C-alpha positions, -999 to 999 in steps of 0.1 A, spaced: 2 2 -2 30 21 10 61 12 -11 70 -17 -39 105 -30 -44 112 0 -62 102 29 -36 132 51 -24 132 65 7 158 85 30 172 74 62 203 79 85 219 105 59 212 84 27 189 74 -1 181 34 -6 152 12 -11 125 9 15 126 -27 7 165 -27 25 156 -4 51 152 -20 92 149 -7 126 167 -10 160 146 -33 176 165 -16 210 155 17 198 141 40 225 111 53 202 97 19 193 94 5 230 84 41 246 66 64 216 96 87 217 94 102 185 85 126 160 68 133 131 52 158 105 25 151 78 33 171 46 19 171 7 29 174 -22 5 189 -53 7 185 -90 10 224 -107 18 244 -134 60 245 -119 58 206 -113 57 189 -75 54 213 -50 54 215 -15 26 229 7 40 254 32 70 229 32 94 256 61 66 256 81 64 219 84 101 217 90 104 246 114 77 227 134 95 190 130 128 214 150 105 228 177 89 189 180 124 176 184 136 204 203 105 200 231 110 163 235 147 168 241 154 150 211 191 159 195 184 174 158 207 192 140 187 192 102 180 230 89 149 234 76 166 241 43 187 210 40 150 191 50 135 210 18 158 202 -4 158 163 7 123 160 2 121 171 -33 153 148 -40 131 122 -27 100 131 -46 124 136 -77 140 100 -72 101 83 -69 84 101 -97 61 116 -76 41 149 -79 13 143 -56 19 124 -27 21 122 13 57 129 29 64 116 66 91 128 82 100 113 112 131 114 136 135 83 159 159 80 189 189 56 196 189 25 218 182 35 249 163 18 284 158 39 302 135 72 308 164 99 301 163 120 268 172 110 236 212 108 231 213 100 191 184 110 163 178 93 130 164 112 99 136 90 76 122 107 51 92 88 37 68 93 9 38 72 -11 15 88 -37 -15 107 -26 -36 116 -49 -70 122 -27 -80 135 4 -82 101 29 -118 122 44 -137 129 7 -173 130 22 -188 146 45 -187 130 79 -208 114 104 -191 119 137 -193 113 170 -184 133 207 -159 108 215 -153 95 255 -115 97 246 -105 129 262 -76 149 247 -43 145 265 -38 168 294 -14 202 285 1 195 321 11 159 311 22 160 275 38 186 251 7 190 233 22 214 204 43 189 192 34 161 172 50 134 190 47 98 181 32 84 216 6 111 216 -13 91 183 -27 61 204 -48 85 220 -62 93 185 -66 56 176 -84 47 206 -106 73 196 -110 66 161 -111 35 162 -139 38 187 -162 54 166 -156 37 134 -167 3 163 -201 21 167 -211 33 131 -190 69 123 -167 81 108 -146 99 129 -144 115 164 -146 145 185 -123 144 211 -133 171 241 -100 184 265 -106 175 302 -127 206 309 -154 193 287 -143 216 256 -141 209 222 -105 201 211 -104 186 178 -108 149 162 -84 119 160 -61 137 141 -76 168 125 -85 204 136 -124 217 132 -142 243 129 -182 249 134 -203 276 116 -232 298 129 -243 330 114 -220 333 86 -190 331 115 -165 301 122 -159 291 154 -126 268 163 -113 259 200 -90 284 216 -53 273 217 -44 250 253 -49 214 243 -52 214 206 -23 206 180 -28 242 162 -24 231 131 -2 244 100 -37 240 79 -57 255 107 -39 287 102 -41 288 66 -78 288 66 -71 318 90 -51 330 60 -83 321 34 -110 337 60 -89 369 60 -89 372 23 -125 361 23 -136 389 47 -151 356 68 -150 364 102 -133 334 124 -135 338 165 -108 311 184 -131 302 217 -139 275 243 -171 260 234 -189 224 241 -207 200 219 -237 214 224 -225 245 208 -217 229 176 -247 205 174 -273 219 146 -251 244 133 -251 259 98 -218 239 88 -189 222 99 -156 208 92 -122 192 95 -88 204 82 -56 189 84 -28 181 62 -43 147 50 -79 154 54 -73 188 39 -109 205 46 -136 177 47 -174 189 53 -193 173 84 -224 162 81 -239 155 116 -228 159 151 -242 125 174 -268 126 152 -279 158 147 -278 172 111 -257 206 96 -284 225 85 -273 244 57 -264 235 22 -225 234 25 -225 249 -10 -241 280 2 -219 282 35 -189 304 39 -173 270 50 -182 255 15 -163 287 1 -128 285 24 -133 247 16 -127 259 -23 -105 285 -15 -78 258 2 -82 234 -30 -70 264 -56 -43 276 -30 -27 240 -26 -27 236 -65 -18 273 -79 3 288 -54 19 255 -34 56 270 -31 
């Protein structure tokens, strides 16, 4: 699904075939989830393959490593150049890119001593959340920000995401809406959330969320389109039955929500400000992916 015998990856300073790569069974990342990563997309444009917001993603990767005390000395420019070379070696244009920083063998609960950079990519022509989604309020909470560095993309944090997402799917829903420890809406299992009421978009304030790069892009689009946005704390009951709602993230892009806890969103998506944001985003990544 993700690679074949001809797929090239970058690992620990060199390009190699994915089928020839291995991992250390004593690695700290494997045992404790002590790793950081990014999810990035490239798009086919009139100028060839372009990575959308490479600088922002690689700056966050470096910041995540810093927050986790993982030694990591690749610059943003190095990471960007290596990723374009990875795309070229594989002949990819529309692709999902996964930079991953793992740690050397260490069975103690101490900071990483050495890190290894992996750059992986696979073809991805469409967002994995293409249709309107039926979502439910999850019984699983977003990790307490006093227990984790929630602004970092850390491998181990996503066990929480797997539990929330699979629980929703087992109950017949497409995705989960995850709350924080105070019962306020935080995000989905792996994307940020917005809802719309009377032409205004609302999204959770910072605190328990991972403030995503796509979320920031939505703010930029709304400023350009003169759509008001409010960052605030709100509960699921504020969101149920609103005019519209959507999840946003690198993989998801912008995906409309059909209902929350079986209560439908009420307006025709194509007539909402949210729908305008979605169309602007799809144009942006194809035309202005620089």
